[in-house]
GUTIMI-696335 format. One record per residue (C-alpha): x, y, z; residue in one letter. Coordinates in Angstrom, 2 decimals, padded with zeros to 5 digits. Layout:
BEGIN
+---------+---------+---------+---+
:       x :       y :       z : r :
+---------+---------+---------+---+
:       X :       Y :       Z : A :
...
+---------+---------+---------+---+
! end
This chain:
BEGIN
+---------+---------+---------+---+
:       x :       y :       z : r :
+---------+---------+---------+---+
:  005.44 :  008.53 : -012.98 : M :
:  005.19 :  009.24 : -009.24 : L :
:  002.51 :  007.04 : -007.63 : I :
:  001.05 :  008.11 : -004.33 : K :
:  001.62 :  005.83 : -001.44 : Q :
: -002.04 :  004.92 : -000.74 : T :
: -004.60 :  004.49 : -003.55 : I :
: -007.86 :  004.98 : -001.74 : T :
: -009.99 :  003.30 : -004.36 : S :
: -007.91 :  000.16 : -003.93 : I :
: -008.52 :  000.31 : -000.11 : Q :
: -012.29 :  000.75 : -000.86 : F :
: -012.13 : -002.34 : -003.15 : L :
: -010.21 : -004.32 : -000.57 : R :
: -012.89 : -003.57 :  002.00 : A :
: -015.64 : -004.59 : -000.43 : M :
: -013.82 : -007.81 : -001.37 : A :
: -013.39 : -008.82 :  002.23 : A :
: -017.01 : -008.02 :  003.14 : L :
: -018.25 : -010.02 :  000.16 : L :
: -016.31 : -013.10 :  001.27 : V :
: -017.57 : -012.85 :  004.90 : V :
: -021.11 : -012.25 :  003.62 : F :
: -020.83 : -015.36 :  001.36 : F :
: -019.52 : -017.63 :  004.16 : H :
: -022.16 : -016.44 :  006.57 : A :
: -024.96 : -017.22 :  004.04 : Q :
: -023.32 : -020.55 :  003.25 : E :
: -023.31 : -021.54 :  006.91 : A :
: -026.90 : -020.50 :  007.38 : L :
: -027.96 : -022.55 :  004.32 : I :
: -025.88 : -025.60 :  005.47 : K :
: -026.97 : -025.71 :  009.10 : F :
: -029.93 : -023.34 :  009.61 : G :
: -033.60 : -023.84 :  009.33 : Q :
: -034.27 : -020.12 :  009.02 : H :
: -036.08 : -018.17 :  006.39 : S :
: -033.69 : -015.55 :  005.00 : S :
: -034.57 : -012.86 :  002.50 : Y :
: -030.93 : -012.40 :  001.62 : L :
: -030.61 : -016.06 :  000.80 : N :
: -033.82 : -016.28 : -001.21 : S :
: -033.41 : -013.15 : -003.26 : F :
: -032.68 : -014.54 : -006.71 : Y :
: -028.91 : -015.49 : -006.72 : Y :
: -027.68 : -012.97 : -004.21 : L :
: -026.23 : -015.74 : -002.11 : K :
: -023.66 : -016.46 : -004.84 : E :
: -022.40 : -012.91 : -005.26 : L :
: -020.15 : -012.92 : -002.29 : G :
: -017.93 : -015.49 : -003.90 : G :
: -016.57 : -012.90 : -006.41 : L :
: -014.79 : -011.27 : -003.48 : G :
: -011.93 : -013.66 : -004.17 : V :
: -011.76 : -012.66 : -007.87 : D :
: -011.68 : -009.03 : -006.86 : L :
: -008.85 : -009.80 : -004.39 : F :
: -006.80 : -011.48 : -007.23 : F :
: -007.19 : -008.55 : -009.49 : I :
: -006.36 : -006.04 : -006.80 : I :
: -003.32 : -008.16 : -005.90 : S :
: -002.03 : -008.22 : -009.49 : G :
: -002.41 : -004.43 : -009.64 : F :
: -000.79 : -003.71 : -006.28 : I :
:  002.20 : -006.03 : -006.83 : I :
:  002.97 : -004.38 : -010.24 : F :
:  002.64 : -000.84 : -008.77 : V :
:  004.91 : -001.55 : -005.81 : I :
:  007.42 : -003.41 : -008.04 : G :
:  007.41 : -001.07 : -011.04 : E :
:  010.76 :  000.58 : -010.20 : K :
:  012.51 : -002.70 : -009.22 : K :
:  012.83 : -004.43 : -012.55 : F :
:  016.45 : -005.56 : -013.08 : R :
:  017.55 : -003.91 : -009.87 : Q :
:  020.24 : -005.70 : -007.82 : K :
:  018.68 : -007.59 : -004.91 : G :
:  015.10 : -006.81 : -006.11 : A :
:  013.96 : -010.44 : -006.20 : V :
:  015.19 : -011.19 : -002.73 : K :
:  013.78 : -007.92 : -001.28 : D :
:  010.36 : -008.57 : -002.98 : F :
:  010.06 : -012.16 : -001.68 : I :
:  011.11 : -011.21 :  001.90 : I :
:  008.64 : -008.31 :  002.05 : R :
:  005.89 : -010.56 :  000.66 : R :
:  006.62 : -013.23 :  003.25 : I :
:  006.58 : -010.61 :  006.03 : I :
:  003.28 : -009.32 :  004.77 : R :
:  001.52 : -012.64 :  004.35 : I :
:  003.03 : -015.47 :  006.35 : V :
:  003.04 : -014.48 :  010.08 : P :
: -000.70 : -013.70 :  010.31 : L :
: -001.62 : -016.72 :  008.23 : Y :
:  000.47 : -019.03 :  010.37 : W :
: -001.13 : -017.51 :  013.51 : F :
: -004.67 : -018.26 :  012.43 : Y :
: -003.66 : -021.66 :  010.90 : T :
: -002.24 : -022.57 :  014.27 : T :
: -005.53 : -021.71 :  016.04 : I :
: -007.29 : -024.02 :  013.60 : I :
: -004.66 : -026.76 :  014.20 : L :
: -005.14 : -026.51 :  017.98 : I :
: -008.92 : -026.87 :  017.56 : L :
: -008.38 : -029.95 :  015.37 : V :
: -006.04 : -031.58 :  017.94 : I :
: -008.08 : -030.76 :  021.04 : I :
: -010.82 : -033.32 :  021.61 : P :
: -014.49 : -032.31 :  021.17 : F :
: -013.81 : -029.31 :  019.01 : T :
: -013.31 : -029.81 :  015.24 : L :
: -013.60 : -033.54 :  015.72 : K :
: -014.78 : -034.04 :  012.12 : Q :
: -011.24 : -033.18 :  010.95 : N :
: -008.43 : -035.76 :  010.90 : H :
: -004.92 : -034.65 :  011.98 : F :
: -002.15 : -035.37 :  009.45 : S :
:  001.52 : -034.10 :  009.50 : W :
:  001.57 : -034.25 :  005.69 : Y :
: -001.65 : -032.20 :  005.40 : Y :
: -000.52 : -029.79 :  008.16 : T :
:  002.90 : -028.99 :  006.70 : L :
:  001.27 : -028.48 :  003.26 : H :
: -001.24 : -026.15 :  004.75 : S :
:  001.50 : -024.07 :  006.52 : Y :
:  003.59 : -023.74 :  003.38 : F :
:  000.89 : -022.86 :  000.90 : F :
:  001.12 : -026.16 : -001.04 : I :
: -002.26 : -027.26 : -002.33 : P :
: -003.29 : -030.55 : -000.92 : T :
: -006.30 : -032.71 : -000.22 : I :
: -008.20 : -032.26 :  002.99 : R :
: -008.32 : -035.73 :  004.67 : P :
: -011.79 : -035.34 :  006.13 : S :
: -013.60 : -034.12 :  002.96 : T :
: -011.34 : -034.73 : -000.04 : G :
: -011.47 : -031.07 : -001.04 : E :
: -008.51 : -029.01 : -002.08 : F :
: -008.53 : -026.92 :  001.14 : L :
: -005.86 : -026.23 :  003.77 : P :
: -006.40 : -026.16 :  007.53 : L :
: -007.47 : -022.51 :  007.44 : L :
: -010.05 : -022.75 :  004.60 : V :
: -009.39 : -019.29 :  003.14 : Q :
: -005.77 : -020.19 :  002.72 : G :
: -006.50 : -021.82 : -000.66 : W :
: -006.40 : -018.39 : -002.23 : T :
: -003.03 : -017.66 : -000.65 : L :
: -001.60 : -020.63 : -002.49 : S :
: -002.58 : -018.77 : -005.67 : F :
: -001.05 : -015.57 : -004.30 : E :
:  002.24 : -017.19 : -003.44 : M :
:  002.39 : -018.91 : -006.82 : Y :
:  001.83 : -015.46 : -008.46 : F :
:  004.51 : -013.93 : -006.34 : Y :
:  006.96 : -016.56 : -007.50 : L :
:  006.19 : -015.79 : -011.12 : I :
:  006.38 : -012.03 : -010.60 : F :
:  009.80 : -012.43 : -008.90 : S :
:  011.04 : -014.14 : -011.97 : V :
:  009.90 : -011.20 : -014.15 : S :
:  011.96 : -008.85 : -011.92 : L :
:  015.12 : -010.38 : -013.29 : L :
:  014.27 : -008.78 : -016.71 : F :
:  013.56 : -005.31 : -018.04 : A :
:  010.05 : -003.91 : -017.45 : K :
:  009.08 : -004.14 : -021.11 : R :
:  009.35 : -007.95 : -020.89 : F :
:  007.01 : -008.11 : -017.83 : F :
:  003.77 : -008.93 : -019.56 : L :
:  005.19 : -011.35 : -022.11 : P :
:  006.84 : -013.26 : -019.23 : I :
:  003.61 : -013.40 : -017.22 : L :
:  001.70 : -014.34 : -020.29 : G :
:  004.23 : -017.03 : -021.27 : F :
:  004.11 : -018.58 : -017.76 : L :
:  000.42 : -018.32 : -017.15 : L :
: -001.59 : -018.61 : -020.34 : I :
: -000.25 : -021.92 : -021.61 : P :
: -000.72 : -023.54 : -018.23 : S :
: -004.30 : -022.24 : -018.02 : V :
: -004.96 : -023.55 : -021.54 : M :
: -003.65 : -026.96 : -020.47 : A :
: -006.51 : -027.19 : -017.91 : S :
: -008.80 : -027.95 : -020.88 : Y :
: -006.58 : -030.75 : -021.97 : L :
: -005.97 : -032.39 : -018.53 : F :
: -009.35 : -032.04 : -016.92 : V :
: -009.30 : -035.28 : -015.07 : D :
: -005.79 : -034.77 : -013.78 : L :
: -006.69 : -031.23 : -012.57 : A :
: -009.61 : -032.72 : -010.69 : R :
: -007.51 : -035.22 : -008.80 : S :
: -004.19 : -033.38 : -008.29 : D :
: -004.41 : -030.17 : -006.19 : P :
: -001.13 : -028.74 : -007.53 : I :
: -002.03 : -029.36 : -011.12 : I :
: -005.48 : -027.82 : -010.33 : W :
: -003.80 : -024.64 : -009.05 : M :
: -001.16 : -024.08 : -011.70 : I :
: -003.73 : -024.66 : -014.53 : T :
: -006.56 : -022.66 : -012.96 : N :
: -008.03 : -019.89 : -015.06 : P :
: -008.31 : -017.78 : -011.85 : L :
: -004.64 : -017.09 : -012.35 : L :
: -005.40 : -014.92 : -015.28 : L :
: -007.08 : -012.51 : -012.90 : E :
: -003.62 : -011.66 : -011.58 : F :
: -002.67 : -010.90 : -015.19 : L :
: -005.70 : -008.63 : -015.51 : F :
: -004.61 : -006.77 : -012.45 : G :
: -001.05 : -006.48 : -013.54 : S :
: -002.12 : -005.07 : -016.84 : L :
: -004.18 : -002.49 : -015.08 : L :
: -001.11 : -001.63 : -012.99 : G :
:  001.07 : -001.24 : -016.07 : L :
: -001.51 :  001.13 : -017.70 : I :
: -002.04 :  002.99 : -014.45 : Y :
:  001.74 :  003.69 : -014.05 : C :
:  001.96 :  004.99 : -017.51 : S :
:  000.91 :  008.50 : -018.58 : N :
: -002.43 :  007.20 : -019.89 : Y :
: -005.64 :  008.89 : -018.59 : N :
: -009.12 :  007.61 : -019.32 : M :
: -011.83 :  009.99 : -020.41 : S :
: -014.67 :  010.65 : -018.00 : Q :
: -017.12 :  008.94 : -020.30 : R :
: -015.05 :  005.79 : -020.62 : F :
: -014.53 :  005.69 : -016.84 : I :
: -018.34 :  005.85 : -016.23 : F :
: -018.85 :  003.28 : -019.01 : F :
: -016.59 :  000.83 : -017.26 : L :
: -018.22 :  001.39 : -013.83 : I :
: -021.85 :  001.23 : -015.14 : I :
: -021.08 : -001.86 : -017.18 : T :
: -019.51 : -003.54 : -014.15 : A :
: -022.60 : -002.67 : -012.06 : C :
: -025.00 : -004.03 : -014.68 : L :
: -023.07 : -007.29 : -014.90 : L :
: -023.15 : -007.57 : -011.06 : F :
: -026.99 : -007.01 : -011.14 : I :
: -027.30 : -009.63 : -013.89 : A :
: -025.35 : -012.11 : -011.71 : M :
: -027.82 : -011.57 : -008.86 : I :
: -030.81 : -011.92 : -011.20 : L :
: -029.64 : -014.77 : -013.42 : Y :
: -026.86 : -016.53 : -011.46 : G :
: -023.35 : -017.30 : -012.57 : S :
: -023.38 : -021.06 : -013.27 : H :
: -023.85 : -020.58 : -017.02 : Q :
: -020.43 : -019.21 : -017.74 : F :
: -016.77 : -019.66 : -016.76 : E :
: -015.96 : -017.94 : -013.48 : R :
: -013.15 : -015.98 : -015.11 : L :
: -015.57 : -014.50 : -017.57 : I :
: -018.64 : -014.10 : -015.36 : N :
: -016.87 : -012.71 : -012.29 : W :
: -013.33 : -011.87 : -013.29 : G :
: -014.22 : -009.39 : -016.11 : I :
: -016.72 : -007.35 : -014.09 : P :
: -014.30 : -007.20 : -011.18 : C :
: -011.63 : -005.93 : -013.61 : A :
: -014.00 : -003.36 : -015.05 : L :
: -015.00 : -001.98 : -011.62 : I :
: -011.35 : -001.87 : -010.52 : T :
: -010.12 :  000.01 : -013.58 : S :
: -013.00 :  002.40 : -013.49 : G :
: -012.44 :  003.40 : -009.88 : L :
: -008.66 :  003.59 : -009.96 : I :
: -008.69 :  005.85 : -013.08 : F :
: -011.52 :  007.87 : -011.66 : Y :
: -009.36 :  008.53 : -008.59 : E :
: -006.24 :  009.19 : -010.76 : K :
: -008.22 :  012.00 : -012.56 : K :
: -010.68 :  013.35 : -010.08 : Y :
: -009.70 :  011.96 : -006.68 : G :
: -011.70 :  009.51 : -004.51 : F :
: -012.58 :  010.01 : -000.86 : S :
: -014.59 :  007.06 :  000.67 : P :
: -015.61 :  007.35 :  004.27 : P :
: -012.86 :  006.73 :  006.88 : N :
: -014.51 :  003.63 :  008.23 : F :
: -014.33 :  002.09 :  004.68 : I :
: -010.62 :  002.95 :  004.60 : L :
: -010.16 :  001.36 :  007.97 : A :
: -011.88 : -001.79 :  006.53 : L :
: -009.56 : -001.74 :  003.59 : G :
: -006.59 : -001.48 :  005.93 : N :
: -007.81 : -004.49 :  008.06 : S :
: -009.15 : -006.52 :  005.05 : S :
: -006.36 : -009.21 :  005.35 : Y :
: -007.01 : -009.63 :  008.98 : S :
: -010.74 : -009.71 :  008.33 : L :
: -010.29 : -012.27 :  005.57 : Y :
: -008.28 : -014.62 :  007.77 : L :
: -010.00 : -014.18 :  011.14 : S :
: -013.61 : -014.43 :  010.03 : H :
: -013.20 : -018.22 :  009.53 : G :
: -013.23 : -018.53 :  013.36 : L :
: -016.50 : -016.58 :  013.54 : I :
: -018.02 : -018.84 :  010.90 : I :
: -016.99 : -021.97 :  012.84 : I :
: -018.62 : -020.60 :  015.98 : L :
: -021.69 : -019.55 :  013.96 : F :
: -021.92 : -023.04 :  012.32 : S :
: -021.61 : -024.93 :  015.73 : V :
: -024.37 : -022.75 :  017.16 : L :
: -026.60 : -023.28 :  014.19 : L :
: -025.95 : -027.01 :  014.15 : K :
: -026.95 : -027.23 :  017.77 : R :
: -030.13 : -025.14 :  017.22 : S :
: -029.09 : -022.50 :  019.62 : Y :
: -029.92 : -019.71 :  017.24 : L :
: -033.32 : -020.90 :  015.99 : N :
: -035.21 : -018.06 :  017.54 : H :
: -033.21 : -015.40 :  015.55 : I :
: -034.15 : -014.25 :  012.12 : N :
: -031.81 : -015.55 :  009.44 : G :
: -031.06 : -012.18 :  007.93 : D :
: -030.28 : -010.73 :  011.37 : L :
: -027.95 : -013.62 :  011.96 : L :
: -026.01 : -012.89 :  008.75 : I :
: -025.72 : -009.21 :  009.71 : I :
: -024.55 : -010.15 :  013.21 : M :
: -021.86 : -012.46 :  011.75 : V :
: -020.61 : -009.80 :  009.42 : V :
: -020.58 : -007.16 :  012.16 : G :
: -018.71 : -009.42 :  014.60 : L :
: -016.24 : -010.42 :  011.94 : S :
: -015.54 : -006.76 :  011.20 : I :
: -014.97 : -006.14 :  014.95 : F :
: -012.58 : -009.11 :  015.36 : I :
: -010.89 : -008.20 :  012.09 : G :
: -010.16 : -004.70 :  013.40 : Q :
: -008.79 : -006.05 :  016.65 : L :
: -006.62 : -008.51 :  014.70 : S :
: -005.30 : -005.70 :  012.52 : Y :
: -004.52 : -003.21 :  015.36 : I :
: -003.07 : -005.58 :  017.91 : F :
: -001.58 : -008.50 :  015.81 : I :
: -001.14 : -007.72 :  012.12 : E :
:  000.34 : -004.18 :  012.45 : K :
:  002.68 : -005.04 :  015.27 : N :
:  003.91 : -008.35 :  013.91 : V :
:  004.45 : -006.84 :  010.43 : T :
:  006.27 : -003.87 :  011.81 : Q :
:  008.36 : -006.05 :  014.05 : F :
:  009.69 : -008.30 :  011.12 : F :
:  010.10 : -005.25 :  008.80 : L :
:  012.17 : -003.51 :  011.42 : K :
:  014.41 : -006.58 :  011.77 : I :
:  014.82 : -006.91 :  007.98 : Y :
:  015.49 : -003.21 :  007.54 : Q :
:  018.15 : -003.27 :  010.36 : Q :
:  019.87 : -006.30 :  008.78 : K :
:  019.95 : -004.36 :  005.44 : N :
:  021.32 : -001.28 :  007.20 : S :
:  024.17 : -003.25 :  008.77 : V :
:  024.92 : -005.04 :  005.54 : K :
:  025.04 : -001.81 :  003.64 : N :
:  027.27 : -000.14 :  006.24 : A :
:  029.70 : -003.05 :  006.03 : I :
:  029.83 : -002.91 :  002.29 : M :
+---------+---------+---------+---+
! end
């Protein structure tokens, strides 16, 4: 089946996922350092909802990776091509923002609560889960980078599946992911103390499997009925509302957040497949810049936290502060996408494509 180059519902969901993460971190900083009254933070469990942006990203990633790799199973050079393109897409921008955080850690009187360590720094750059020296948490220098360790691990598993026929794709993913996730219930203490074990046994990995399954169905000739599409979307919305009203601490994250995210994703992509989907252009622009927004907003949160800690923002309403942080993060994310991400990605892609052209011409 011919898949169009840009699936606008996915861009819409990427925008929503990034905004949810920024919203969550802004609220978190306000709670941690602020003394402000905030309607957004006091409205039932709304302050927790933004955390599901990560789950939505994982499901989207599983979907996108399958869609772009669907025609590459058992093709010569497919694994190398896939890995190089993923590195070009993910690594340069991540290293750029990680380096900014590293500079802030090294320079006196900036992030002085962090301790410099070569071991920790190298692990942070190469997506290897490790323990943060200053807090003991499983977080890299650039805090949001913990999710990219999961992404890279999934890319590695997906690249293995490319060696086989497409019909073996789901069995391979299931064989590599499900037993390790089940092992998390057997080795609870080890997963709590070892960051690598924590990652490779984490139930969140199954969200990539959810997304990949959606991609497999989407690339087939299957079409959902209108009633079933609306059922999925309405059910997802009701589950999101239930999370806001009753919280998410009572259930496993995979069930409580992963399933609603999978439902809303499947509903929207199949709605677009059948009827089309045209969100406003500014939402599509946010979707395009979602990776830049996701990585760069950490700097805004650091600035926001410092100003809160020093009581420079006490005179501003807490809800307005959250809106200001989200707005400024969107602005910086757009600048990062236009002037850094696009140019750097195109630069490395051009080099890679030129090398491939030369190699093919020689052969």
